[in-house]
N, C-alpha and C positions, 0 to 999 in steps of 0.2 A: 271282269273278262279282256283280255288282253289279245289283241290280235298281233299275228305272224305274217309279216312279208316274205316270200322267196323273193330271192331276187335272182335272175338269171342273163346271161350275157346273151346277145345275138349272136345267130346263127352267124356262121361267115358267110362270105359271100361266096355264091358258085366257080367265083373264077379267080387265081390270083389280083392284086390291086399291080397297077403300072406297068400292065400285060406282060408283068412275070409268066415264066412257062409255071406248069404244072407241076413236073417234075425238076428239079436242081441236084447236083453231084457239086456242092462245094468241096473246095479240095485248097491246102496250103501250108503255109508253116505251123508246126503245133505250138501255137504263142497266143497272148492275147486276144489279138486282132482276129485269126479264126475264129474264138470261141465267142464273141462280139457278134462277125458274122451270121454265129448262125440262132445264137440269142437271136438277134435281131429278125431271122428268120421266122424263127419261133412265136416271137411279139404279134407278125405281119400274118401269124392264123397259120402259117404252116406246121407240118407235123413230123418226127424223125420217122423214117423207111428203112428199116435195116442197123446192122450196128454198124459203127465204124469202121474204117480202116487206117491203118499205120503203119509207113513201110522208113523203112532209113537211105540216105542220099550219099551218106559218106560224108557228110556233115550236118546235117540238121532231119530232123523227125516230122516226116508230111506226110496230114491225113487228110480223110474223106467221107464224108459225110453227106448222104442222102437224103434231101428231103422233097417232100411231095404234099399236094394241096391236100386238104380236105374233101373226099367225096368222089377224087378224080383215078384215083388208084383200086384196086380191089386187090 
């Protein structure tokens, strides 16, 4: 008989790390740097909140993505 183990990730902290706010709106040019900022926030434990937004300022596409810390926004 073989035993199976289940691996679970630890629950996220009740507050964001390093004094970061529970709600953040990340904005910037639509480039790799912006995508990296969003990815880094997700890796910390933030979750996407709503759809991204995009606009064109005549030269560059500017994007925005809201993120929230789990359990702080209903």
